[in-house]
C-alpha positions in Angstrom: 0.0 0.0 0.0 1.6 3.3 -1.2 1.4 6.3 1.0 2.3 9.9 0.1 5.9 8.6 -0.2 7.3 8.4 -3.7 10.6 7.2 -5.0 10.9 4.4 -2.5 11.6 4.3 1.2 15.2 5.3 0.7 14.5 8.7 -0.9 11.9 10.1 1.5 10.1 12.2 -1.1 6.6 13.4 -0.5 4.2 15.3 -2.7 3.8 18.6 -0.9 2.9 21.2 -3.5 0.3 20.9 -6.3 -0.8 23.0 -9.3 -4.3 22.5 -10.6 -5.1 23.0 -14.3 -8.4 22.6 -16.2 -9.6 21.9 -19.7 -13.2 21.6 -20.7 -13.1 17.8 -20.1 -10.6 17.3 -17.3 -8.8 18.7 -14.3 -5.1 18.0 -14.2 -3.3 18.1 -10.9 0.5 18.2 -10.9 2.1 17.2 -7.6 5.8 17.6 -6.9 8.1 17.0 -4.0 9.7 19.7 -1.8 12.9 19.7 -3.8 11.2 20.0 -7.2 13.0 16.8 -8.4 10.0 14.7 -9.5 6.4 15.1 -10.4 3.2 13.0 -10.6 0.0 13.7 -12.6 -3.6 13.1 -11.5 -6.6 13.4 -14.0 -10.2 14.1 -12.9 -13.0 13.7 -15.3 -15.2 16.8 -15.7 -17.8 15.4 -18.2 -19.4 13.0 -15.7 -22.2 14.9 -14.0 -22.7 12.8 -10.9 -19.9 10.2 -10.6 -16.3 10.8 -9.5 -13.8 9.5 -12.0 -10.1 9.9 -11.0 -7.2 8.5 -12.9 -3.5 8.6 -11.8 -0.6 8.5 -14.2 1.9 5.9 -12.8 4.8 7.7 -14.5 7.2 9.8 -12.4 8.2 12.9 -14.4 11.0 15.3 -14.0 10.1 19.0 -13.9 11.0 19.6 -17.5 9.1 16.5 -18.6 6.1 17.7 -16.7 6.2 21.1 -18.5 6.4 19.4 -21.8 3.4 17.2 -20.9 1.3 20.3 -20.0 2.2 21.9 -23.3 1.0 18.9 -25.2 -2.2 18.8 -23.3 -2.8 22.5 -24.0 -2.2 22.0 -27.7 -4.5 19.1 -27.8 -7.4 21.1 -26.3 -7.0 24.4 -28.1 -10.3 23.9 -29.9 -12.2 24.0 -26.6 -10.2 26.7 -24.8 -6.9 24.9 -24.1 -5.3 24.3 -20.7 -6.0 26.9 -18.0 -4.3 27.3 -14.6 -6.7 27.2 -11.7 -4.8 27.4 -8.4 -1.8 26.4 -6.4 -2.7 24.0 -3.5 -1.0 21.9 -0.8 -3.1 18.8 -0.7 -6.6 17.4 -1.2 -8.8 17.4 1.9 -11.3 15.2 0.1 -14.3 15.0 -2.2 -18.0 15.4 -1.2 -21.4 15.1 -3.0 -24.7 16.5 -1.8 -27.6 16.3 -4.2 -25.8 17.5 -7.4 -22.1 17.2 -8.5 -19.0 16.2 -6.6 -16.9 18.9 -5.1 -13.2 18.9 -4.4 -11.9 20.4 -1.2 -8.3 21.9 -1.5 -5.8 23.5 0.9 -4.7 26.6 -0.9 -2.7 28.2 1.8 -0.8 26.7 4.8 1.2 27.9 7.7 4.0 26.1 9.6 3.1 25.7 13.3 5.9 23.4 14.4 8.3 20.6 13.6 9.0 17.4 15.4 12.6 16.2 14.7 12.6 17.9 11.3 9.1 16.9 10.3 7.1 20.0 9.7 3.5 20.4 11.0 1.1 22.8 9.2 -2.2 24.5 9.8 -4.6 25.6 7.1 -4.9 29.3 6.4 -7.2 29.1 3.3 -9.2 26.4 1.6 -11.5 26.2 -1.5 -14.4 24.0 -2.6 -14.4 23.5 -6.4 -17.2 21.7 -8.3 -15.9 18.9 -10.5 -18.2 18.8 -13.6 -18.0 21.3 -16.3 -20.8 23.8 -16.2 -22.3 22.5 -19.5 -23.0 19.0 -17.9 -24.0 20.0 -14.5 -27.4 18.8 -13.4 -30.4 21.0 -12.4 -29.6 20.3 -8.7 -26.3 22.1 -8.9 -27.8 25.5 -8.0 -30.9 24.3 -6.2 -31.9 25.8 -2.9 -31.1 22.7 -0.9 -27.7 22.2 -2.7 -26.6 25.7 -1.8 -27.8 25.2 1.8 -25.7 22.1 2.1 -22.7 23.9 0.7 -23.2 26.7 3.1 -23.5 24.2 6.0 -20.3 22.5 5.1 -18.5 25.8 5.0 -19.3 26.4 8.6 -16.7 23.7 9.4 -13.8 26.1 9.4 -10.7 24.3 8.2 -8.6 27.3 9.1 -9.3 26.8 12.8 -7.8 24.0 14.8 -7.0 21.6 12.0 -3.4 20.5 11.4 -1.5 18.0 9.3 2.0 16.9 8.2 3.3 15.3 5.1 6.1 13.3 6.7 5.0 12.8 10.3 1.9 10.8 11.3 0.5 13.5 13.5 -2.6 11.4 14.2 -0.5 9.0 16.3 1.5 9.5 19.4 5.3 9.7 19.2 5.7 6.3 20.9 3.5 4.6 18.3 5.2 6.4 15.4 8.6 5.2 16.7 7.7 1.6 17.6 5.1 0.6 15.0 5.4 -0.3 11.3 1.9 0.7 10.2 1.8 2.1 6.7 -0.6 3.1 3.9 -4.2 3.8 4.4 -4.2 2.4 7.9 -3.3 5.8 9.2 -6.5 7.3 7.8 -8.5 4.7 9.8 -7.3 6.4 13.0 -10.1 7.8 15.2 -8.3 11.2 15.0 -8.3 11.7 11.2 -11.4 13.8 10.5 -11.3 13.7 6.8 -11.4 9.9 6.6 -14.8 9.9 5.0 -14.0 12.7 2.5 -10.8 10.9 1.3 -12.2 7.4 1.3 -13.3 7.4 -2.3 -10.0 8.6 -3.8 -7.9 6.4 -1.5 -9.9 3.3 -2.4 -9.7 4.1 -6.1 -6.0 4.9 -6.3 -4.9 2.6 -3.5 -2.6 5.2 -2.1 -2.6 8.5 -0.2 -0.2 10.5 -2.4 -2.6 13.3 -3.1 -4.5 13.7 0.2 -3.5 14.9 3.6 -4.8 13.5 6.9 -6.4 16.3 9.0 -6.3 16.1 12.7 -8.7 18.3 14.7 -7.9 19.7 18.1 -4.9 21.7 19.2 -1.2 22.0 18.4 1.2 24.5 19.9 5.0 24.4 20.0 7.2 26.7 22.1 10.8 27.0 23.1 11.4 26.9 26.8 14.5 26.9 29.0 16.0 25.7 32.2 19.1 27.3 33.6 21.8 27.0 30.9 19.8 24.8 28.4 16.9 25.3 26.0 14.4 22.7 24.8 11.2 22.6 22.6 7.8 21.6 23.9 4.8 20.6 21.8 1.4 20.2 23.2 -1.0 18.2 20.9 -4.7 17.5 21.5 -6.4 15.1 19.1 -10.2 15.1 19.1 -11.8 11.8 18.1 -14.1 11.8 15.1 -16.2 9.1 16.7 -19.4 10.3 18.4 -18.2 13.8 17.7 -20.4 16.8 18.3 -21.5 19.6 20.6 -22.0 19.8 24.3 -25.7 18.9 24.8 -26.1 17.0 21.6 -23.3 14.5 22.3 -23.1 13.2 25.8 -21.9 10.0 27.4 -21.3 6.8 25.4 -22.8 5.0 22.4 -23.3 1.3 21.9 -19.8 0.9 20.4 -18.1 2.3 23.5 -17.2 5.6 21.9 -17.6 8.6 24.2 -18.3 12.2 23.5 -15.6 14.8 23.7 -12.9 12.1 23.5 -9.5 13.9 23.3 -6.0 12.5 23.5 -3.5 15.0 24.8 0.3 14.4 24.1 3.1 16.5 25.6 6.3 16.1 23.6 9.6 17.7 24.6 12.9 17.4 22.9 16.4 19.0 22.8 16.9 22.1 20.8 20.0 20.9 18.9 21.1 21.0 15.2 19.6 18.4 12.9 22.8 16.6 12.4 23.2 15.8 16.1 21.4 13.0 18.1 18.3 14.3 19.8 16.8 13.1 23.0 13.0 13.2 22.9 10.2 12.3 25.4 6.4 12.2 25.4 3.6 11.5 27.7 0.0 10.9 26.7 -3.2 11.4 28.7 -6.9 11.2 27.8 -10.2 13.0 28.5 -13.7 11.9 27.6 -17.3 12.1 28.7 -18.5 9.7 31.5 -19.1 6.4 29.6 -22.7 5.9 30.6 -25.9 6.5 28.6 -26.9 9.9 29.8 -28.1 13.2 28.3 -29.2 16.7 28.9 -31.9 18.4 26.9 -31.0 21.8 25.4 -33.3 24.5 26.8 -33.5 28.2 26.0 -35.0 28.9 29.4 -32.9 26.6 31.6 -29.2 27.2 31.7 -28.4 24.1 33.7 -30.7 21.3 32.4 -31.3 18.2 34.4 -29.0 15.3 33.9 -30.8 12.1 32.8 -29.6 8.6 32.7 -31.1 7.9 29.4 -30.7 4.2 29.3 -30.0 1.4 31.7 -27.3 -0.9 30.5 -27.5 -3.4 33.3 -24.2 -5.2 32.4 -22.5 -1.9 31.4 -21.5 -3.4 28.1 -20.9 -0.1 26.4 -18.8 1.1 29.3 -16.8 -2.1 29.2 -16.2 -1.6 25.4 -14.9 1.9 26.1 -12.3 0.8 28.6 -11.3 -2.2 26.4 -10.6 0.3 23.6 -8.5 2.3 26.0 -6.5 -0.7 26.9 -6.0 -1.6 23.3 -4.8 2.0 22.5 -2.7 2.6 25.6 -2.1 -0.7 27.5 -2.6 -1.2 31.2 -3.2 0.2 33.7 -6.2 2.5 33.0 -6.4 5.2 35.8 -9.7 7.1 36.0 -9.8 10.5 37.7 -13.4 11.5 38.2 -13.7 15.2 39.2 -17.5 15.6 39.5 -19.2 17.0 42.5 -19.9 14.8 45.6 -22.7 16.9 47.1 -25.4 19.1 45.6 -28.6 20.7 46.7 -30.3 19.4 43.6 -28.8 16.1 42.5 -27.3 16.4 39.1 -23.6 15.4 38.9 -24.1 13.1 41.9 -26.4 10.9 39.8 -23.6 10.1 37.4 -21.0 9.9 40.1 -22.9 7.0 41.7 -23.6 5.2 38.5 -20.1 5.5 37.3 -18.8 3.9 40.5 -21.3 1.1 40.0 -20.0 0.5 36.4 -16.4 0.3 37.5 -17.3 -2.0 40.3 -19.2 -4.3 38.0 -16.5 -4.3 35.3 -13.7 -5.0 37.8 -15.4 -8.0 39.1 -14.7 -9.9 35.9 -11.1 -8.7 35.6 -7.9 -10.2 37.1 -6.5 -8.0 39.9 -3.6 -6.8 37.8 -5.8 -5.5 35.0 -8.5 -3.8 37.1 -9.4 -0.2 36.4 -8.0 2.1 39.0 -10.6 4.6 40.0 -10.2 7.9 41.8 -13.1 10.2 42.8 -12.2 13.8 43.8 -14.6 16.7 44.0 -12.5 19.5 42.4 -15.2 22.1 42.8 -15.3 21.6 46.6 -11.5 22.1 46.9 -11.2 24.9 44.4 -11.3 27.7 47.0 -7.5 27.8 47.0 -5.9 27.3 43.6 -2.5 26.4 45.1 -4.0 23.6 47.2 -5.9 22.2 44.3 -2.9 22.1 42.0 -0.7 20.6 44.7 -3.2 17.8 45.4 -3.7 17.1 41.8 0.1 16.9 41.5 0.1 14.1 43.9 -2.5 12.2 41.8 -0.3 12.9 38.7 2.8 11.5 40.4 0.9 8.4 41.4 -0.4 7.9 37.8 3.1 8.5 36.3 4.7 6.0 38.6 2.2 3.4 37.2 2.3 4.3 33.5 5.8 5.7 33.0 6.7 8.1 30.2 8.2 7.6 26.8 11.8 8.5 26.2 14.4 7.7 23.6 17.4 9.1 21.8 17.0 9.4 18.0 20.1 9.3 15.8 20.3 11.8 12.9 20.5 9.0 10.3 17.3 7.4 11.5 15.2 10.3 12.6 13.3 10.9 9.4 12.8 7.2 8.8 12.3 6.2 12.4 9.6 8.6 13.2 7.5 6.9 10.4 8.2 3.2 10.6 9.6 2.3 14.0 13.2 1.7 12.8 14.7 3.5 15.8 14.6 0.3 17.8 16.5 -2.4 16.0 15.8 -5.2 18.5 12.7 -4.0 20.1 10.7 -3.1 17.0 7.0 -3.0 17.9 7.5 -4.5 21.4 6.7 -1.3 23.2 3.8 -0.1 21.2 1.0 1.6 23.2 -1.3 -0.9 21.6 -1.7 -4.5 22.7 1.1 -4.7 25.2 1.6 -8.2 26.7 2.3 -8.9 30.4 5.9 -9.8 29.4 6.3 -6.4 27.7 4.9 -4.6 30.7 7.4 -6.3 32.9 10.1 -5.4 30.4 9.0 -1.8 30.6 9.1 -1.8 34.4 12.6 -3.2 34.4 13.8 -0.6 31.8 12.2 2.2 33.7 13.7 1.0 37.0 17.1 0.7 35.4 16.8 4.2 33.9 15.8 5.7 37.3 18.8 3.9 38.9 21.2 5.4 36.3 19.7 8.8 36.9 20.2 8.6 40.6 23.8 7.8 40.0 24.1 10.9 37.8 24.8 8.8 34.7 23.6 9.6 31.2 20.2 8.0 30.5 20.2 6.4 27.1 18.0 3.4 27.8 14.6 3.8 26.1 11.6 4.2 28.4 8.0 3.4 27.4 4.6 4.4 28.6 2.1 1.6 29.2 -1.3 2.7 30.4 -3.0 6.1 30.6 -4.6 8.6 33.0 -8.2 9.3 31.9 -9.7 12.4 33.4 -13.3 13.5 33.3 -15.8 16.0 34.9 -19.2 16.6 33.4 -18.2 18.5 30.2 -14.6 17.4 30.3 -13.6 21.0 29.7 -12.9 23.3 32.7 -12.1 21.1 35.7 -10.6 18.5 33.4 -8.2 21.0 31.9 -6.9 22.0 35.3 -6.2 18.4 36.2 -4.5 17.8 32.9 -2.3 20.8 33.5 -1.3 19.4 36.9 -0.5 16.1 35.2 1.5 17.8 32.4 3.6 19.7 35.0 4.5 16.6 36.9 5.2 14.8 33.6 7.4 17.7 32.4 9.6 17.3 35.5 10.0 13.6 34.7 10.8 14.3 31.1 13.4 16.9 31.9 14.9 14.6 34.4 15.0 11.8 31.8 16.8 14.1 29.4 19.3 15.0 32.1 18.2 18.6 32.3 17.2 18.4 36.0 18.6 16.5 38.9 15.1 16.1 40.5 12.0 15.1 38.6 9.8 17.6 40.4 8.9 21.2 39.3 7.7 23.6 41.9 4.5 25.5 41.2 6.5 28.8 41.6 9.0 27.8 39.0 8.8 29.9 35.8 8.3 26.7 33.8 5.1 26.1 35.7 3.8 29.5 34.6 4.8 28.9 31.0 3.2 25.5 30.9 0.0 26.8 32.5 -0.5 29.4 29.8 -0.1 26.7 27.1 -2.6 24.4 28.8 -4.9 27.3 29.4 -4.8 28.1 25.6 -5.5 24.4 24.9 -8.4 24.4 27.3 -10.0 27.5 25.7 -9.6 25.9 22.2 -11.2 22.6 23.2 -13.9 24.3 25.1 -14.9 26.5 22.1 -15.0 23.4 19.9 -17.3 21.4 22.2 -18.9 23.9 24.5 -19.2 27.1 22.5 -17.1 29.4 24.8 -13.6 29.6 26.2 -12.9 27.5 29.3 -13.7 28.6 32.8 -10.1 29.3 34.1 -10.8 30.5 37.6 -8.1 28.5 39.2 -5.5 29.6 36.6 -6.6 33.2 37.0 -6.3 33.1 40.8 -3.0 31.3 40.6 -1.7 34.3 38.5 -3.1 36.7 41.0 -5.7 38.2 38.7 -8.1 40.7 40.3 -11.0 38.6 41.7 -13.7 40.9 40.4 -12.2 40.6 36.9 -12.2 36.8 37.2 -15.8 36.7 38.4 -16.9 38.9 35.5 -15.0 36.8 33.0 -16.5 33.6 34.3 -20.0 35.0 34.4 -20.0 36.1 30.8 -18.4 32.9 29.6 -21.3 31.1 31.2 -23.7 33.3 29.2 -21.7 32.8 26.0 -21.7 29.0 26.4 -25.5 29.1 27.1 -26.2 31.1 24.0 -24.1 28.9 21.8 -25.7 25.7 23.2 -29.2 27.0 22.9 -29.1 28.7 19.5 -26.1 27.6 17.5 -25.2 24.0 18.4 -27.9 22.3 16.3 -26.5 23.8 13.0 -22.9 23.1 14.2 -23.9 19.5 14.9 -25.4 19.2 11.4 -22.2 20.5 9.8 -20.1 18.0 11.7 -22.4 15.1 10.7 -22.1 16.1 7.0 -18.3 16.6 7.2 -17.8 13.2 8.8 -20.2 11.5 6.5 -22.7 10.5 9.2 -25.4 12.1 7.1 -25.3 11.8 3.3 -28.0 13.7 1.4 -30.1 11.8 -1.0 -32.7 13.0 -3.5 -36.2 12.0 -2.4 -35.2 11.7 1.2 -35.8 14.2 4.0 -33.3 17.0 4.2 -31.0 17.3 7.1 -32.7 20.3 8.6 -36.1 18.6 8.4 -35.0 16.0 11.0 -35.3 16.7 14.7 -32.4 14.6 15.9 -29.1 13.2 14.6 -30.6 9.7 14.3 -30.7 10.8 10.7 -27.2 9.3 10.3 -29.1 6.0 9.6 -31.5 7.4 7.0 -31.1 5.2 3.9 -29.8 2.3 5.9 -32.8 1.2 8.0 -35.7 2.3 5.9 -38.4 4.9 6.1 -39.6 4.0 9.6 -36.5 5.7 11.1 -37.6 9.0 9.6 -40.6 9.1 11.8 -38.5 8.1 14.8 -36.1 10.9 14.0 -39.0 13.4 14.4 -39.6 12.3 18.0 -39.4 14.6 20.9 -36.0 13.3 21.9 -33.6 15.9 20.6 -30.3 14.2 21.1 -29.2 11.0 19.4 -29.5 7.7 21.2 -28.4 5.9 18.0 -25.4 3.8 17.3 -23.3 6.9 17.7 -23.3 7.9 14.1 -20.5 5.4 13.3 -20.7 4.5 9.6 -19.0 1.2 8.9 -17.0 0.4 5.7 -19.8 -1.8 4.4 -22.4 0.7 5.4 -24.3 -1.9 7.3 -26.3 -1.1 10.4 -24.7 -1.7 13.7 -26.6 -4.2 15.8 -27.0 -2.9 19.3 -27.1 -5.3 22.2 -27.9 -2.8 24.8 -31.5 -2.2 25.7 -33.5 0.4 27.6 -34.0 0.0 31.3 -36.9 -1.9 32.7 -39.7 0.0 34.4 -39.3 0.8 38.0 -40.3 -2.2 40.1 -42.9 -2.1 42.9 -41.8 -1.3 46.4 -41.5 -4.0 48.9 -41.2 -3.2 52.5 -40.4 0.4 51.8 -37.5 -0.4 49.4 -37.7 -0.3 45.6 -36.3 -3.6 44.6 -34.3 -3.5 41.4 -33.9 0.3 41.6 -30.6 1.9 42.4 -30.4 5.4 43.7 -27.8 5.9 41.0 -30.4 5.1 38.3 -33.0 7.9 38.4 -34.4 6.7 35.1 -38.0 6.8 34.0 -39.4 6.1 30.6 -40.5 9.3 29.0 -43.8 7.7 27.9 -44.9 6.8 31.4 -47.5 8.8 33.3 -46.4 11.1 36.0 -45.5 9.1 39.1 -43.5 10.1 42.2 -41.2 7.7 44.0 -39.4 8.4 47.2 -36.3 6.5 48.4 -34.9 6.5 51.8 -31.3 6.0 53.0 -31.2 5.1 56.7 -28.7 6.8 58.8 -25.6 4.7 59.7 -22.4 5.1 61.5 -19.4 6.4 59.7 -17.5 3.1 59.9 -20.3 1.3 57.9 -19.6 3.5 54.9 -16.7 1.3 54.1 -16.6 -2.4 53.6 -12.9 -2.7 54.3 -11.0 0.3 55.4 -7.6 -1.3 54.8 -8.3 -2.0 51.1 -8.2 1.8 50.3 -5.1 3.7 49.6 -5.6 7.3 50.6 -3.5 10.1 49.3 -4.8 12.3 52.0 -7.2 11.3 54.7 -9.8 13.8 53.9 -9.3 14.2 50.2 -8.7 11.3 47.8 -9.3 7.6 48.1 -8.4 4.9 45.7 -9.9 1.3 45.5 -8.3 -0.9 42.8 -11.2 -3.2 43.0 -13.5 -0.6 41.5 -15.3 0.4 44.7 -13.3 3.6 44.9 -15.0 6.9 45.4 -14.0 9.9 47.5 -13.3 8.4 50.9 -15.8 10.8 52.3 -18.6 9.6 50.0 -18.4 5.8 49.6 -21.4 3.7 50.6 -21.5 0.0 50.9 -23.5 -0.6 47.7 -24.4 -4.2 48.4 -26.0 -3.1 51.6 -28.8 -1.2 49.8 -29.6 -3.4 46.8 -31.0 -6.9 47.0 -30.9 -7.2 43.2 -27.2 -7.0 42.9 -27.2 -3.5 41.5 -25.1 -1.2 43.6 -26.0 2.3 44.6 -24.3 5.2 46.2 -25.6 8.4 47.9 -23.6 11.5 48.7 -23.8 11.6 52.4 -21.3 13.7 54.3 -17.5 14.3 54.1 -15.9 11.5 56.0 -12.7 9.5 55.7 -11.7 6.1 56.8 -8.8 7.2 59.1 -7.4 10.4 60.5 -10.6 12.5 60.1 -10.2 16.2 60.5 -12.7 18.2 62.4 -14.2 19.6 59.3 -15.2 16.2 58.1 -16.8 14.9 61.3 -20.5 14.9 60.9 -23.7 13.4 62.1 -25.6 10.6 60.4 -27.4 11.9 57.4 -30.7 11.0 55.9 -31.5 11.8 52.3 -34.8 11.6 50.5 -34.9 12.0 46.8 -38.0 12.4 44.7 -38.1 11.5 41.1 -40.9 12.7 39.0 -41.4 11.8 35.3 -42.4 14.2 32.6 -42.7 13.8 28.9 -39.4 15.5 28.4 -37.5 13.0 30.6 -36.8 12.5 34.3 -35.8 15.2 36.8 -34.5 14.9 40.3 -35.4 17.1 43.1 -33.8 16.4 46.5 -32.3 17.9 49.6 -28.9 17.5 51.2 -27.5 19.2 54.2 -24.6 20.9 52.4 -23.7 22.5 49.1 -24.1 26.0 47.8 -23.2 28.0 44.6 -20.6 30.6 44.5 -21.9 34.1 44.2 -20.2 35.7 41.2 -23.0 38.0 40.1 -22.7 41.2 42.0 -24.7 44.0 40.5 -27.1 41.8 38.6 -30.9 41.4 39.4 -31.5 38.5 41.8 -33.9 36.7 39.4 -31.3 36.9 36.6 -28.6 35.7 38.8 -30.7 32.7 39.9 -31.4 31.9 36.3 -27.7 31.9 35.4 -26.4 30.1 38.6 -29.1 27.6 39.3 -30.8 27.0 36.0 -34.2 27.9 37.1 -36.8 29.5 34.8 -36.2 33.1 34.1 -39.9 33.9 33.8 -42.5 32.3 36.0 
C-alpha cells in the first residue's frame, strides 16, 4: 500500500505542492516534492455529471518532462479553450457530494506551526471547494436551494481553525506509536483522530494510495521554546479530538453502543532537545486522555434553563458499552487505566451526583470480571469543593499525577540523525525491540520489560549517569468532569507539569523530577494548557474554558475573574441553545454521518441526529427521527466500511419495580431513570442513617493520598473516601447504589469532616421530556459571582431555574 511517499523508502520524497489546471473535459493536478526533483499527474473527469472518476498516471516525471506534458495537453485542447491554470494547492482534503455534483476540497494556503525532529506540521490558512463537472454538464440540482444550503452548511466547518497536518510525520499517532510501529498506507486514515477519513475514502480506495491527500487532525497544536538554567528545549502540546461520536455539548453526551464517548480527546506532551539536525536528539512524550462519562446519559437543550437536568437515558445493566470503552482504551494505551473523576460529591439538587454514583457502579461491575492486575484504578475527587484555593488544588492534583506517572511511565528515547526521518515513520529507531513497546496490545511480558527498563533508567539517573535506555509508557490517565472542559483542563495541566519534570529529568536537564508551582516553567506551561483548554472548550462547549483556578494562581483581580467567568457562562449558554444544532449538522455532514439523497428528508427537516441512519434502516426511522428526543441515542453515528447497520445489544432500562417493605427492589439510587412515555409518578427513596464506619466495607483496602481528600480502590469500589457507601447493603438485586452523604474518611478524620448521620430523601418525577430529580442535602451552595445583577437573573444563570414564572 503506497502512502504519500514516492521514489521508495530510501528517498523520503513526498508530494507537498500541487498545481491545478483545467480543460473543458478534465482537471489535471500536478504534484511535486519539496525539492522539485520529481512530479506526478492526476486526472479528474469533468464530463461525468454525478460520478467521481479519478485516474493517476503511474509515471514519475522530471520537472522539465512535466512542463512538456502540460504543453502537449494545451495544444490538444485548443479547440475547446486549451489548458488553464486554476490554483496552487497543498493537498486534497477530500471529495464530497450533496444532491448534485461532486466537489473537491483543497488546501490553498498553509502555515508552519511546528516541527518534530525535522518533520514540519502545518495548519490551514485558506481552503477552497471546487465543483468537479463542467458547467455544461451540471445537473439541475447544482444550484438548487437545498444544494446551496448544504454547501453553506459544510463551509461552517472552518478548516482554518484547529485543523493541522503533516506530510512526513503521522501526527494522528503518538510519538511512541510512530517510533515503535510499522503501520503504513491507508491504515493511518482509519485512525479515530483523522477527521477527513470519509472525505478521502473514495480517492484512497480508487487509487490505492494517499499520495494526493493529507490526513487532517482536529484539536490543538502548539509548539514553544522553553529553557531551564543553561539549556533550551522545545515543547509541543498536541490535542487530538476523536471523530467518533463527535459533536457539541448537549447533543453529544456519554457513550454510544460501540463504546465511543463524546468529547474524546487525546493529549500528548512532547519535549525534545533544541539541537542542530545533524546531532542525536533526546525526545520524550507522555499521553493522557479525557472523555465524557461512559454511561448512557443526556441533557436536553433548553432556552429557558441554563443548567438542564442530567438524565440517565438508558439502563445498560451489564455496562456493556462502558466495558467496550475501557477495552478500547487498553487496546490503545495498554494497562493500567487510571480514571480520575472530578465531578461533585454533594449538591442541593442532585445532578452530577447521579452520574457519580452510577459511574462507581459501572467500574465495580467491570472490575469483578477482571484479574486483579488488570482492574481499572478509580479515583473520585470533588475538584469544585476544593477549588477555593488554587494552590492547594494544583498541589493535590500533582500528587495524583505523580501516582499515575509511577504506574504508566513516560516515553523517552534518543534518535540518531541518520534514523530520525525514517524512524519517526516506521519504527526503525529500535532495532531489536521493533514493535515490542507499542502503546497498543502490550503483553504482560512487555509490561514487565517496561518496568525493568524504567527501574534501570531511574537507577542510572540517581547515579548521575547519562540516560540512554529507552523508556516506554504503558497505560494512561483518563480524566473527566461533566463537560470534560474546565475542571478536566486544570487536572490535565497538573499532570502535564509533573510529567514535564519527569521528562526533563530523563533528558538530564534536571537533577530532580519535580517542578515547583512557583517555577517559571510552571507558569509557562500553565499558559499553554490554558490556551488548549480554551480551544477545546470552544469546539465542544461554545465558549472559552472557565479558568478561575488559573486566574487566581496568577493573582488576577478577583472581580475581573468573576466577571469573565460569568460572561463565559452566558456565551456558552447562547451557543448551546441557539447555534449547536447547526454546528452538529455541519459536523455530521463533514464526517459522513449524514449523506443527502434525492427523495429523502433534508438534514434540517429532521429533529435529531438519528438521521445518520437514513437510507440504511428504511423509512420508519424518519418518523422516529422526528420524535421529541432531541439528542441522538443511536449507534453513535459510526458508519462502517460496508455501510451496514450496527446491531445494538444494549437495551433500555426496565420499568421501575414495585416497592416491597419500603424499598424499591431493582432500583438503584444511582439510576434515576423513568421512561418518557410513562405517566407522572412520584417515587421516594430512603437511605437510613448509619455510623461512619459502615460507609466502608474494608478500610484497609483503600489507599488514601490524604485522609480527607482522595481515596483509591483498585477493586473498582473507589469513590471519594468521604462519600463511599457499601453498595451491596442497599440493593437486593445485585445492583449497587451510592448516595452522597457527608464528608468522611476512613482514618485520621479532620474536624471539618466529622458529621452526624445523614438522611437523604430523593423524589423523582417523570415528565414527557424525561426525568428530573429534586432532592435535599445538608450541604452545598453555589458561589456568588454576580454582584450587580438582578436576583432573578442571577438565579437563572447560577441555578438553571426558569427566568420567567
